[in-house]
C-alpha positions as CSV (number, residue, x, y, z in Angstrom):
1,M,8.2,-58.4,-53.9
2,N,6.6,-61.4,-52.4
3,D,8.8,-63.7,-50.3
4,T,8.5,-66.7,-52.6
5,A,9.0,-64.6,-55.7
6,A,12.2,-63.2,-54.0
7,Q,13.4,-66.8,-53.4
8,V,12.7,-67.5,-57.1
9,N,14.7,-64.5,-58.0
10,D,17.6,-65.7,-55.9
11,K,17.4,-69.2,-57.3
12,A,17.3,-67.9,-60.9
13,N,20.5,-66.0,-60.1
14,E,22.0,-69.2,-58.8
15,V,21.0,-71.0,-62.1
16,D,22.6,-68.2,-64.0
17,V,25.9,-68.6,-62.0
18,K,25.9,-72.4,-62.3
19,I,25.2,-72.5,-66.1
20,K,28.1,-70.0,-66.7
21,E,30.3,-72.3,-64.6
22,F,29.3,-75.3,-66.7
23,F,30.1,-73.4,-70.0
24,D,33.4,-72.0,-68.6
25,K,34.5,-75.6,-67.7
26,A,33.3,-77.0,-71.1
27,N,35.1,-74.4,-73.0
28,D,38.2,-74.9,-71.0
29,I,38.1,-78.6,-71.7
30,L,37.6,-78.0,-75.4
31,S,40.6,-75.7,-75.5
32,W,42.7,-78.7,-74.6
33,V,41.9,-80.3,-78.0
34,P,44.6,-79.7,-80.7
35,D,43.3,-78.1,-83.9
36,A,44.1,-81.2,-85.8
37,F,41.4,-83.1,-83.8
38,S,38.9,-80.2,-83.7
39,H,36.5,-82.2,-86.0
40,L,36.2,-84.8,-83.3
41,I,34.6,-82.3,-81.0
42,D,32.0,-80.8,-83.4
43,P,29.3,-82.9,-81.8
44,V,30.1,-81.5,-78.4
45,K,30.1,-78.0,-79.8
46,K,26.7,-78.6,-81.4
47,G,25.4,-80.0,-78.0
48,L,26.7,-76.9,-76.3
49,H,24.9,-74.7,-78.9
50,D,21.7,-76.7,-78.3
51,I,22.0,-76.0,-74.5
52,S,22.6,-72.3,-75.2
53,Q,19.4,-72.2,-77.3
54,K,17.4,-74.0,-74.7
55,M,18.7,-71.7,-71.9
56,Q,17.5,-68.7,-74.0
57,E,14.0,-70.2,-74.1
58,F,14.3,-70.9,-70.3
59,W,15.3,-67.3,-69.6
60,N,12.6,-65.9,-71.8
61,D,10.0,-67.8,-69.7
62,V,11.5,-67.0,-66.2
63,K,12.3,-63.3,-66.7
64,R,8.9,-62.6,-68.2
65,F,7.4,-63.5,-64.9
66,L,10.1,-62.1,-62.7
67,I,10.1,-58.7,-64.4
68,T,6.8,-57.9,-66.0
69,E,4.2,-60.4,-64.8
70,R,5.2,-61.1,-61.3
71,G,2.0,-60.3,-59.5
72,E,1.5,-59.2,-55.9
73,P,-0.4,-61.7,-53.9
74,D,0.0,-59.9,-50.6
75,A,-1.5,-56.8,-52.2
76,L,-4.4,-58.8,-53.5
77,K,-5.1,-60.3,-50.1
78,G,-4.8,-56.8,-48.5
79,A,-7.3,-55.5,-51.0
80,G,-9.7,-58.3,-50.1
81,D,-9.3,-57.5,-46.4
82,Q,-10.1,-53.9,-47.1
83,W,-13.3,-54.8,-48.8
84,M,-14.4,-56.4,-45.6
85,S,-12.9,-53.8,-43.1
86,Q,-14.1,-50.7,-45.1
87,V,-17.2,-52.0,-46.7
88,G,-18.5,-55.3,-45.5
89,D,-18.2,-54.9,-41.8
90,P,-19.4,-51.2,-41.7
91,V,-22.6,-52.0,-43.7
92,H,-23.2,-55.1,-41.7
93,D,-23.1,-52.9,-38.5
94,T,-25.5,-50.4,-40.2
95,A,-27.9,-53.4,-41.0
96,G,-27.9,-54.2,-37.3
97,D,-28.6,-50.6,-36.4
98,I,-31.6,-50.3,-38.5
99,A,-33.2,-53.6,-37.4
100,L,-36.8,-52.9,-36.4
101,P,-36.3,-53.8,-32.7
102,K,-33.6,-51.1,-32.5
103,L,-35.6,-48.3,-34.0
104,R,-37.6,-45.9,-31.9
105,T,-40.2,-45.7,-34.6
106,Y,-40.8,-49.4,-34.1
107,L,-41.6,-48.9,-30.4
108,E,-43.2,-45.4,-30.3
109,W,-44.9,-44.9,-33.7
110,E,-48.2,-46.6,-34.4
111,G,-50.8,-46.5,-37.2
112,K,-51.0,-47.1,-40.9
113,A,-48.0,-44.8,-41.7
114,S,-45.9,-46.6,-39.2
115,E,-46.8,-50.1,-40.7
116,A,-45.9,-48.7,-44.1
117,Y,-42.6,-47.6,-42.9
118,K,-41.9,-50.7,-41.0
119,A,-42.4,-52.7,-44.2
120,L,-39.5,-50.9,-45.8
121,V,-36.9,-51.5,-43.1
122,P,-36.3,-55.3,-43.7
123,A,-35.8,-54.7,-47.4
124,Q,-33.2,-51.9,-46.5
125,A,-31.5,-54.2,-44.0
126,E,-31.3,-57.1,-46.6
127,G,-29.8,-54.7,-49.1
128,L,-27.0,-53.9,-46.6
129,K,-26.5,-57.6,-45.8
130,G,-26.3,-58.2,-49.5
131,I,-23.5,-55.7,-49.8
132,K,-21.7,-57.5,-47.0
133,G,-22.1,-60.8,-48.8
134,L,-20.6,-59.4,-51.9
135,A,-17.6,-58.0,-50.0
136,E,-17.0,-61.4,-48.5
137,Q,-17.1,-63.0,-52.0
138,L,-14.7,-60.4,-53.3
139,R,-12.3,-61.0,-50.4
140,T,-12.5,-64.8,-51.0
141,S,-11.9,-64.3,-54.7
142,L,-8.9,-62.0,-54.3
143,T,-7.4,-64.2,-51.6
144,N,-7.8,-67.2,-53.9
145,L,-6.1,-65.3,-56.7
146,G,-3.2,-64.4,-54.3
147,N,-2.9,-67.9,-53.3
148,A,-2.8,-69.1,-56.9
149,I,0.1,-66.7,-57.6
150,E,2.0,-68.0,-54.5
151,S,1.4,-71.5,-55.6
152,F,2.8,-70.7,-59.0
153,W,6.0,-69.2,-57.6
154,T,6.3,-72.2,-55.3
155,A,6.2,-74.5,-58.3
156,V,8.7,-72.4,-60.2
157,L,11.0,-72.3,-57.1
158,I,10.9,-76.2,-57.0
159,A,11.6,-76.4,-60.8
160,L,14.7,-74.0,-60.4
161,G,15.9,-75.9,-57.3
162,A,15.8,-79.2,-59.2
163,F,17.5,-77.4,-62.2
164,V,20.4,-76.2,-60.0
165,V,21.0,-79.8,-58.7
166,A,21.1,-81.1,-62.4
167,I,23.5,-78.3,-63.5
168,V,25.9,-79.2,-60.6
169,A,25.7,-82.8,-61.5
170,A,26.5,-81.9,-65.2
171,I,29.6,-79.9,-64.0
172,V,30.8,-82.8,-62.0
173,E,30.2,-85.1,-64.9
174,A,32.1,-82.9,-67.3
175,C,35.5,-83.5,-65.7
176,G,37.3,-84.2,-68.9
177,I,37.1,-84.5,-72.6
178,V,35.9,-88.1,-72.4
179,T,33.0,-87.4,-70.0
180,L,32.0,-84.0,-71.4
181,P,29.8,-85.5,-74.1
182,A,27.8,-87.4,-71.5
183,A,27.2,-84.2,-69.5
184,I,25.5,-82.5,-72.5
185,P,22.4,-84.7,-72.6
186,T,22.1,-84.5,-68.9
187,L,22.0,-80.7,-69.0
188,L,19.7,-80.7,-72.1
189,G,17.2,-82.9,-70.3
190,A,17.4,-80.8,-67.2
191,V,16.7,-77.6,-69.1
192,G,13.8,-79.3,-70.9
193,A,12.4,-80.6,-67.6
194,A,12.6,-77.1,-66.0
195,I,10.9,-75.4,-69.0
196,G,8.1,-78.2,-68.8
197,L,7.6,-77.7,-65.1
198,I,7.2,-74.0,-65.5
199,A,4.8,-74.4,-68.4
200,T,2.7,-76.7,-66.2
201,A,2.7,-74.1,-63.5
202,V,1.6,-71.4,-65.8
203,S,-1.1,-73.6,-67.3
204,S,-2.4,-74.5,-63.8
205,T,-2.4,-70.8,-62.7
206,M,-4.2,-69.6,-65.9
207,S,-6.9,-72.2,-65.3
208,M,-7.4,-70.7,-61.7
209,V,-7.3,-67.1,-63.1
210,D,-10.0,-68.0,-65.6
211,T,-12.2,-69.4,-62.8
212,I,-11.6,-66.2,-60.7
213,N,-12.4,-64.0,-63.7
214,A,-15.8,-65.8,-64.0
215,E,-16.3,-65.3,-60.3
216,Q,-15.4,-61.5,-60.6
217,T,-17.9,-61.1,-63.6
218,A,-20.6,-62.7,-61.5
219,I,-19.9,-60.5,-58.5
220,N,-19.9,-57.4,-60.7
221,Q,-23.3,-58.4,-62.0
222,K,-24.6,-58.8,-58.4
223,I,-23.3,-55.4,-57.6
224,R,-25.2,-53.9,-60.5
225,D,-28.3,-55.9,-59.4
226,L,-28.2,-54.2,-56.0
227,G,-29.2,-51.0,-57.8
228,D,-28.2,-47.4,-56.9
229,E,-31.3,-46.3,-54.9
230,W,-32.3,-46.8,-51.3
231,T,-35.5,-48.8,-50.9
232,R,-38.3,-46.4,-50.3
233,S,-42.1,-46.3,-50.2
234,N,-44.1,-44.9,-53.1
235,A,-46.3,-43.0,-50.6
236,D,-45.3,-39.7,-48.9
237,L,-44.7,-40.9,-45.3
238,S,-44.1,-37.3,-44.2
239,D,-47.6,-36.3,-45.0
240,A,-49.7,-37.4,-42.1
241,T,-52.7,-35.2,-42.8
242,T,-56.2,-36.6,-43.1
243,N,-58.1,-37.0,-46.4
244,D,-57.0,-33.9,-48.2
245,G,-57.2,-35.1,-51.8
246,D,-53.5,-35.9,-52.2
247,A,-51.8,-39.3,-52.6
248,S,-51.0,-40.1,-49.0
249,N,-54.3,-39.8,-47.2
250,W,-53.1,-41.3,-43.9
251,Q,-55.9,-41.7,-41.4
252,V,-55.7,-40.4,-37.8
253,D,-56.2,-43.2,-35.3
């Protein structure tokens, strides 16, 4: 699990502990009220029920991301680095190795066949450089996606941290039957704020994901545009005979 996501998990556990502490305290306070006056605390009971319902909504949101849709930003960034180390960098080195000045054929082979061959090399090198460029784009895209996930978890962590503070404040506020009713709207507002902050984080992250999906689609098309064949001449460069009626007909200098 990513470090930030692990912190979110710990903070979510803290929320769970504190909210149970609040309900335990509230129920303990309500137990002091004689049955004859139970109708006076009905609004408080309703408020506690509303908090319970809101907390269910809160946990549905948080646990969905913690358990099933957590994401692995480190793995995404690692995959991007692999695209460069295992694809981009090697093909870039190969593109340099086949540059015309480094080929013996460029220095030692002369004639029309040589010129035809030399005309192919730049296109082959450019094709390899194009692969490196796509590998760089993939690394950038995957890194951006990883960063977006980390930003999401950071936003959730901040929301949960603020929520814990609000719960503690509500616990302090609920020190007796007189102050308990005031603690309920405090906590209801805090739950709503936490849900709202998480919803905003989700919306922002999904917007980034949509952008990255578009990038990935464009990169995929560029990969297809590279083709699946090595650039080659239409002529038979291995046939260096003189006019013999075939398609090559290279001339002896």
